[in-house]
C-alpha positions in Angstrom: -18.7 -19.5 -20.5 -17.9 -23.4 -20.6 -14.9 -25.3 -19.2 -13.1 -27.8 -21.6 -10.3 -30.3 -20.5 -7.5 -31.6 -22.9 -5.1 -34.5 -22.1 -1.6 -33.2 -23.5 1.4 -34.9 -23.0 -0.2 -37.2 -20.1 -1.4 -34.1 -18.3 -4.6 -32.3 -18.3 -5.1 -28.6 -19.2 -8.4 -27.1 -18.3 -9.2 -23.9 -20.3 -12.2 -21.6 -19.8 -13.8 -20.1 -23.3 -15.7 -16.9 -23.5 -18.4 -17.9 -26.0 -20.4 -14.9 -28.1 -24.4 -14.7 -28.7 -25.4 -16.9 -31.8 -25.1 -14.3 -34.8 -21.8 -13.0 -33.8 -18.3 -13.9 -35.7 -14.5 -13.0 -35.2 -13.3 -10.3 -38.0 -9.8 -10.5 -38.1 -7.7 -7.5 -39.0 -5.6 -9.6 -41.6 -7.1 -12.8 -42.6 -4.1 -14.2 -44.0 -2.0 -13.5 -40.9 -4.1 -14.9 -38.4 -5.9 -17.9 -39.9 -4.5 -21.3 -39.1 -6.9 -23.8 -40.1 -10.5 -24.6 -40.9 -12.3 -27.9 -40.6 -15.9 -29.6 -40.0 -17.1 -30.9 -36.7 -20.6 -31.4 -35.3 -20.6 -29.4 -32.3 -19.0 -26.0 -30.9 -17.4 -27.9 -27.8 -15.6 -30.0 -30.8 -14.6 -26.9 -32.4 -13.2 -25.4 -29.0 -11.3 -28.8 -28.4 -9.2 -28.7 -31.8 -8.2 -25.0 -31.2 -7.3 -26.0 -27.7 -4.9 -28.9 -29.3 -3.0 -26.3 -31.3 -1.1 -24.1 -29.0 -1.2 -20.7 -31.2 -4.9 -21.0 -31.3 -6.8 -18.6 -29.3 -10.1 -18.0 -31.1 -12.4 -19.7 -33.0 -15.5 -19.4 -35.3 -18.0 -22.0 -35.6 -21.2 -22.2 -37.6 -24.1 -24.4 -36.1 -25.7 -25.0 -39.5 -22.5 -25.9 -41.9 -20.4 -27.5 -38.9 -17.5 -25.3 -40.2 -14.9 -24.6 -37.8 -12.3 -21.9 -38.2 -9.2 -21.4 -36.0 -7.3 -17.9 -35.6 -4.3 -17.1 -33.5 -4.2 -13.4 -31.8 -5.9 -11.5 -29.1 -9.6 -11.1 -29.6 -9.5 -7.2 -28.6 -6.0 -6.4 -30.1 -6.0 -8.4 -33.8 -9.6 -8.3 -34.7 -13.3 -7.5 -33.8 -16.3 -9.1 -33.1 -19.2 -8.2 -35.6 -22.8 -9.5 -36.8 -22.3 -12.4 -39.2 -23.8 -12.8 -42.4 -25.0 -16.4 -41.0 -27.4 -16.3 -38.2 -25.7 -19.6 -36.5 -22.6 -18.5 -36.1 -20.7 -18.3 -33.0 -17.3 -16.9 -31.7 -15.2 -18.5 -28.8 -11.9 -17.2 -27.5 -9.8 -18.7 -24.6 -9.6 -16.8 -21.7 -5.9 -16.1 -20.0 -4.9 -15.1 -16.8 -1.5 -14.2 -14.9 -1.5 -18.1 -13.5 -1.0 -19.3 -16.8 2.4 -17.7 -16.9 3.8 -17.8 -13.5 6.6 -20.0 -15.0 7.7 -17.5 -17.5 11.7 -16.9 -17.3 11.9 -20.2 -15.1 14.0 -23.6 -16.2 12.2 -25.3 -19.2 11.2 -28.1 -16.9 8.5 -25.9 -15.5 6.6 -25.4 -18.6 6.7 -28.7 -20.1 3.1 -29.0 -20.5 1.9 -25.4 -20.6 0.0 -24.3 -23.2 1.3 -20.8 -23.5 5.2 -21.1 -22.9 8.0 -22.8 -24.9 11.4 -23.6 -24.0 14.1 -21.2 -25.7 17.4 -21.1 -24.5 16.8 -23.1 -21.4 14.0 -21.1 -20.3 10.2 -20.8 -20.4 9.5 -18.1 -23.0 6.7 -16.9 -24.7 5.2 -18.8 -28.0 5.8 -17.3 -31.4 4.1 -14.3 -32.5 3.4 -13.2 -28.8 5.2 -10.8 -26.2 5.6 -11.0 -22.8 4.0 -7.9 -21.3 5.0 -8.3 -17.8 2.0 -10.6 -16.6 0.8 -12.8 -19.6 2.0 -13.5 -23.1 0.0 -11.2 -25.6 -0.4 -11.8 -29.3 1.8 -9.4 -31.5 -0.1 -6.8 -33.1 -0.7 -6.0 -36.8 -0.3 -3.1 -39.6 -1.8 0.0 -37.8 -2.3 -1.4 -34.3 -0.9 1.1 -31.3 2.2 -0.1 -30.0 5.3 1.0 -27.6 8.0 -1.2 -28.6 8.8 -3.4 -31.5 8.5 -6.7 -29.6 4.6 -5.7 -29.8 4.6 -6.1 -33.6 4.6 -9.4 -36.0 8.3 -8.8 -36.8 7.8 -12.2 -38.9 6.1 -10.2 -41.5 8.5 -7.1 -41.1 6.3 -4.9 -38.8 8.1 -2.6 -36.4 6.8 0.2 -33.7 7.3 3.2 -36.0 7.6 6.9 -34.6 3.7 7.3 -34.6 3.2 4.6 -32.2 1.9 2.3 -34.4 2.8 -0.8 -35.9 4.0 -0.7 -39.8 6.4 -1.4 -42.1 9.7 0.5 -42.3 12.8 -0.9 -44.0 15.0 1.6 -42.0 14.2 1.3 -38.5 14.5 4.3 -36.4 14.3 4.1 -32.8 14.6 6.2 -29.7 15.6 3.9 -27.3 19.5 3.3 -27.6 20.4 3.0 -23.9 22.6 0.5 -22.5 24.6 -3.1 -22.6 27.0 -5.7 -21.3 29.5 -8.1 -22.5 33.5 -8.5 -21.6 36.3 -8.2 -23.8 40.0 -8.3 -23.0 42.5 -7.1 -25.2 46.6 -6.4 -24.9 46.7 -2.7 -25.1 50.0 -0.8 -26.7 49.2 2.5 -25.0 47.1 3.9 -22.7 46.0 7.4 -21.9 43.4 9.3 -19.6 41.3 12.6 -20.4 38.4 14.2 -19.9 35.6 15.8 -22.7 33.8 19.0 -22.3 30.0 18.7 -22.0 28.2 19.1 -25.3 24.6 18.7 -26.3 22.9 16.9 -29.3 19.2 17.3 -30.5 18.9 13.8 -31.5 19.4 10.4 -30.4 17.5 8.3 -33.5 19.7 5.9 -35.2 19.2 3.7 -38.0 19.4 0.1 -38.0 22.7 -0.3 -36.2 21.5 -2.1 -33.0 22.3 -5.5 -32.7 20.5 -6.0 -29.0 18.7 -4.2 -26.5 17.5 -5.7 -23.0 15.4 -3.3 -21.2 14.7 -5.8 -18.2 11.4 -4.8 -17.7 10.1 -7.8 -15.9 11.4 -10.0 -19.2 15.0 -11.3 -20.2 14.0 -10.9 -24.2 16.1 -8.6 -26.6 13.8 -6.0 -27.6 14.6 -6.9 -31.2 13.9 -10.8 -30.4 17.6 -11.6 -31.8 19.6 -12.5 -28.8 17.3 -13.1 -26.1 19.0 -14.3 -22.7 18.5 -17.1 -20.1 19.5 -16.7 -16.7 21.5 -19.3 -15.0 19.7 -19.3 -11.5 16.3 -17.5 -10.5 16.5 -13.7 -10.8 14.3 -10.9 -10.2 13.6 -7.4 -10.8 13.1 -4.1 -9.0 10.6 -1.5 -9.9 12.9 1.3 -9.2 15.2 0.9 -12.4 17.0 3.2 -14.0 14.0 3.6 -16.4 11.3 1.3 -15.3 12.4 -2.0 -13.9 15.9 -3.5 -13.4 17.5 -6.8 -13.1 19.0 -7.9 -9.9 22.2 -9.4 -9.8 22.5 -11.1 -6.2 25.4 -11.3 -4.1 24.8 -14.2 -2.8 23.9 -16.5 -6.2 26.3 -14.9 -8.3 23.7 -15.3 -11.4 24.5 -14.4 -14.9 22.5 -14.2 -18.3 23.5 -16.2 -21.3 23.0 -14.7 -25.0 23.9 -16.3 -28.4 27.1 -15.4 -30.0 26.8 -11.8 -31.1 29.2 -11.3 -34.3 31.6 -8.0 -33.3 34.8 -9.5 -34.7 36.8 -7.1 -37.0 34.2 -4.6 -36.8 33.3 -1.2 -34.6 30.9 -1.5 -32.0 29.5 -0.2 -28.6 28.3 -1.5 -25.5 26.5 0.6 -23.0 25.2 -0.3 -19.3 23.2 1.4 -16.8 24.1 0.0 -13.6 23.9 0.2 -9.7 26.6 -2.0 -8.1 29.4 -2.5 -5.8 32.2 -0.5 -7.6 35.1 1.4 -6.1 33.7 4.3 -8.0 30.3 5.3 -6.4 28.2 2.8 -4.1 24.6 2.3 -4.8 24.3 5.0 -7.7 23.1 4.3 -11.0 25.9 4.7 -13.3 26.1 4.8 -17.0 29.2 3.1 -18.6 29.9 2.8 -22.1 32.9 0.7 -24.0 33.5 2.0 -27.7 35.8 0.1 -30.1 36.6 1.9 -33.4 37.7 -0.7 -35.9 39.3 2.1 -38.6 41.3 3.5 -35.7 41.9 0.6 -33.5 40.7 2.9 -30.9 38.9 1.7 -27.5 37.3 4.2 -25.3 35.5 3.7 -21.8 33.0 6.5 -20.8 31.6 6.9 -17.1 28.3 8.7 -16.7 28.9 10.2 -20.5 32.4 11.6 -19.9 35.5 9.9 -21.5 37.4 7.8 -18.8 40.1 6.1 -20.6 41.3 5.4 -24.2 43.9 2.7 -25.6 45.2 1.5 -28.9 45.1 -2.6 -29.0 47.9 -3.7 -31.3 45.5 -6.1 -32.9 41.9 -6.2 -34.1 39.4 -8.0 -32.1 39.0 -11.7 -32.6 36.2 -13.6 -30.9 35.8 -17.3 -30.5 31.9 -17.9 -31.7 30.4 -18.7 -28.5 27.7 -17.6 -25.9 27.7 -13.9 -24.6 27.6 -13.6 -20.8 25.9 -10.8 -19.1 26.9 -10.2 -15.5 30.0 -12.3 -15.6 33.6 -12.3 -17.1 34.9 -15.8 -17.4 38.4 -14.7 -17.8 38.2 -13.7 -14.3 36.7 -16.8 -12.9 39.2 -17.7 -10.4 38.7 -13.7 -9.0 35.7 -12.5 -6.7 35.3 -9.7 -9.3 34.2 -12.1 -12.0 30.8 -11.7 -11.3 28.7 -8.3 -11.4 26.9 -7.5 -8.1 24.2 -4.8 -8.0 21.3 -3.6 -10.6 21.4 -3.4 -14.3 19.4 -1.8 -16.8 18.7 -0.7 -20.3 21.4 -2.6 -22.0 22.1 -2.3 -25.7 25.0 -3.5 -28.0 25.4 -1.7 -31.5 27.3 -2.7 -34.7 29.1 0.9 -34.9 31.3 3.2 -32.9 29.1 5.9 -31.4 30.3 9.3 -31.0 31.2 11.2 -27.7 27.9 13.3 -28.1 25.7 10.4 -28.7 27.4 8.4 -25.2 26.7 11.6 -23.7 22.8 12.1 -24.6 22.5 8.4 -23.6 23.9 8.6 -20.3 22.4 11.9 -19.3 19.6 13.2 -21.6 16.6 11.6 -19.4 13.5 13.0 -21.6 13.2 14.9 -24.8 9.7 16.1 -25.9 9.5 18.0 -29.1 5.7 18.1 -29.5 5.8 18.1 -33.1 3.6 16.6 -35.8 1.1 16.1 -33.6 2.5 13.3 -31.3 2.4 14.7 -28.0 3.2 11.6 -26.2 6.6 10.2 -28.0 9.7 11.1 -25.8 12.7 11.4 -28.6 15.2 10.8 -25.9 17.0 7.6 -25.4 14.7 6.4 -22.6 11.2 6.4 -24.1 9.6 7.5 -21.0 5.9 7.3 -20.8 3.6 10.7 -20.8 -0.1 11.4 -20.5 -2.1 14.5 -21.0 -5.4 16.1 -20.7 -7.2 19.3 -22.1 -3.9 20.4 -24.3 -3.7 21.1 -28.3 -1.4 21.4 -30.7 -0.5 24.9 -32.3 1.6 25.3 -35.5 3.5 28.6 -34.1 5.7 26.8 -31.9 9.5 27.9 -31.1 10.5 24.5 -33.3 7.6 23.5 -35.5 5.0 22.8 -33.2 4.3 23.2 -29.8 1.4 22.6 -26.9 -0.7 25.2 -25.4 -2.5 25.1 -22.2 -5.7 26.6 -21.5 -5.2 27.5 -17.5 -7.7 25.4 -16.1 -7.2 22.8 -13.4 -7.8 20.0 -16.1 -5.0 21.0 -18.2 -1.8 19.3 -18.0 1.1 17.2 -19.6 2.7 14.6 -17.3 5.5 12.4 -17.7 6.3 9.1 -15.7 9.4 7.3 -15.0 12.0 10.2 -13.6 14.0 7.8 -10.9 17.2 9.8 -11.0 15.1 12.9 -10.0 14.5 11.1 -6.9 17.8 10.6 -6.1 19.4 13.3 -3.6 22.1 15.2 -4.6 22.3 14.1 -8.0 22.7 17.0 -10.4 19.9 17.5 -13.0 18.8 20.6 -15.9 15.4 21.3 -17.2 15.2 23.0 -20.6 11.9 24.3 -22.1 10.6 27.2 -24.3 7.7 28.8 -22.9 5.2 31.7 -24.4 2.8 32.7 -21.8 -0.6 34.3 -22.1 -0.3 35.6 -18.4 2.7 35.8 -16.3 1.3 33.3 -13.6 1.2 29.6 -12.6 3.2 26.3 -12.5 5.7 25.7 -15.1 6.9 22.3 -13.9 6.1 20.3 -11.2 7.6 17.4 -9.4 5.9 14.7 -7.4 6.0 11.2 -6.6 2.1 10.3 -7.0 0.4 10.9 -10.5 -2.2 12.9 -8.6 0.6 15.6 -8.0 1.0 14.7 -4.4 3.2 12.7 -2.0 6.6 14.2 -2.0 6.0 17.3 -4.3 6.7 20.7 -5.3 6.8 23.0 -8.0 10.2 23.6 -9.4 9.2 26.1 -11.9 6.7 28.9 -11.8 5.7 32.6 -11.9 5.8 34.4 -8.7 2.6 36.7 -8.1 4.2 39.8 -9.4 5.0 38.2 -12.7 8.8 37.0 -12.0 10.1 33.9 -12.7 11.2 31.3 -9.8 13.3 28.2 -9.8 13.4 26.2 -6.4 14.6 22.9 -4.8 14.2 21.5 -1.4 17.4 21.2 0.7 16.2 19.0 3.4 14.8 21.8 5.7 13.5 24.5 3.5 12.6 25.3 -0.1 15.4 27.4 -1.7 14.9 29.7 -4.5 16.6 31.5 -7.5 13.8 34.5 -8.6 14.4 36.2 -11.7 15.0 40.0 -10.9 15.2 41.2 -14.4 11.4 40.5 -15.1 12.8 38.9 -18.5 9.6 37.1 -19.9 6.8 39.0 -21.5 3.6 37.7 -22.6 2.9 36.2 -26.2 6.8 36.1 -26.7 8.9 32.8 -27.0 11.3 32.6 -24.1 13.9 29.9 -23.4 13.8 28.6 -19.7 17.0 26.5 -18.2 17.0 25.3 -14.5 20.1 23.6 -13.3 21.5 22.4 -9.9 24.7 20.6 -8.9 26.6 20.4 -5.2 29.4 22.3 -7.2 27.5 25.5 -8.5 24.0 25.3 -6.8 20.7 26.3 -8.2 20.7 28.4 -11.5 18.0 30.2 -13.6 18.9 31.0 -17.2 16.5 33.0 -19.2 17.2 33.3 -22.9 21.1 32.5 -22.6 21.6 34.8 -19.8 22.3 33.4 -16.2 19.4 35.8 -14.4 20.0 34.2 -10.8 21.8 31.8 -8.9 21.8 30.1 -5.2 25.0 28.9 -4.0 22.8 25.7 -2.2 24.9 22.5 -2.2 22.4 20.0 -1.0 19.3 18.7 -2.8 17.2 16.5 -0.8 14.8 14.3 -3.0 11.8 12.1 -2.9 14.1 8.9 -2.8 11.7 7.2 -5.4 10.5 7.3 -8.6 8.9 10.9 -9.8 6.2 12.1 -12.2 7.3 15.6 -13.9 3.7 17.4 -14.6 4.0 20.4 -16.7 1.6 23.5 -16.4 -0.1 22.3 -13.2 0.4 20.8 -9.8 -2.9 18.9 -9.7 -3.2 18.3 -6.1 -4.0 20.6 -3.1 -1.3 23.0 -3.2 -1.4 22.7 0.9 0.2 19.3 0.6 3.2 20.0 -1.3 6.5 22.0 -0.7 5.8 25.6 -1.8 8.1 28.5 -2.1 7.4 32.1 -3.3 5.9 30.6 -6.7 2.4 30.4 -7.7 0.4 27.0 -7.2 -2.3 27.8 -10.0 -2.3 26.4 -13.2 -0.1 28.0 -16.6 -2.1 29.4 -19.3 0.4 29.6 -22.5 2.2 27.7 -24.8 5.3 25.1 -24.2 7.8 23.7 -26.6 10.9 21.6 -26.3 11.0 20.0 -23.3 14.1 18.3 -22.2 15.5 16.7 -18.8 19.0 16.0 -18.3 20.6 14.1 -15.5 23.6 16.2 -15.3 24.2 20.3 -14.6 24.2 21.9 -18.3 26.9 24.1 -18.9 26.7 27.6 -20.0 27.9 26.7 -23.3 25.4 23.7 -23.3 22.5 26.4 -22.5 24.1 28.5 -25.5 23.5 25.9 -27.8 20.0 24.8 -26.6 19.1 28.5 -27.0 20.5 29.1 -30.4 19.0 25.9 -32.1 
């Protein structure tokens, strides 16, 4: 490793460089996309210094014999590989990066005037082109075929997006599974107004085409997922780790902050604006809520939804007209003299879509927490609106699922499927539902385990499992004891697909459905949760059973198949259960 100082803009920037052994070179996955320039120079340190003066350059190849210096952008571990060179005198170098190089990310531009890796965009320090912020550093965007978690990780300048197989690739019609929430302010004069409610419905898909204008996930960044409308905070803002999904943005009551985004053209067109927010509202304090505003330009109809339920409808006399100016998030300029002008609380998963979403879509976006189909061998893909992360061990795919493919568990302690990020399940007295299909080999074992740690421990208990005599049990914790609903009908058979639904609400208590039949209920009106973000583990408890809250159910691993798992932050109605069982 060598240290080299280069003076830029009257400031010194010290860089540490990793050098390979002689005879090796960097082989980019895409030479045309990554090669910045090539030149000749006498020494390897001179080649490194030339690279350092080009802000995009992170990797170089130097040939000691020919003096040839080739400069590349990209991260050495994701955009190429180190291989044996045809030249025995070749050497490869790459710049080290640490979190300290990016501590000014998101701060005012004056903080990054002389930072090699950050650039001023919309009055704040942001990553350079072809890079994205992963919460710690600005990593290079990935090339065709590389693994990805979101579109921002892929080289969008050459039309790469993160496809459904979680790889960067070319797709002229962008499909995505994270159609969640957004904020803006609109004031119109209405001619009529009415209030109504909607019955609950279920939908099996949240995938949409290229109709989303912006998506701010606030996972440690102010950037738009699609890099179209990146925001800039007007004051220092921070994030909390327990957002609705992942992290969330804090709108402090003391500083009255807001975000500024470029103008979004919504005039004379249909659009939908959604928000997950946790704030000071006359409705419910200190509780995550999903809010959506829908304008249908074809019918001149405005609709407001709260937690997926239609709250109000009105018909404006004119189409929406907008002066082309910046969009503010967390602040309504029309209410400047009012104490209500600034939002106070947390905000997460903000989305603007240039079409009017249906009531079913809004309900799913607001309440469908996770949806895993297990199809096409893609175990880890969440097809719900939140794109939750999952891990798995010792399972395999089978073609004879209830719907297309399914996953099978071998009943060993090492066999499990785990999903992280269930923040809503950590909120006491918040309704929830689980739906899944099972085909057991044995009528034993844990089907669904909830825990605050990924090892299955901490606050933990199995919510769905078999009892020792082969009956299915659903259970929750009410603050003093585990409360159960045990199937008295022994409705489940081995080697046969059965549909299971567990629901809880303070109104109807704990309910257990099997194959569209309500087999048992318990009127428990209190659910005491962990108070944090939870892990849902299928087919295993993982931890020592004695450390968890236990009821009459098994604590051993489940052996059999599982398909079409869904989790909701609402109580499914009997008609919802019927729809899910019939599909």
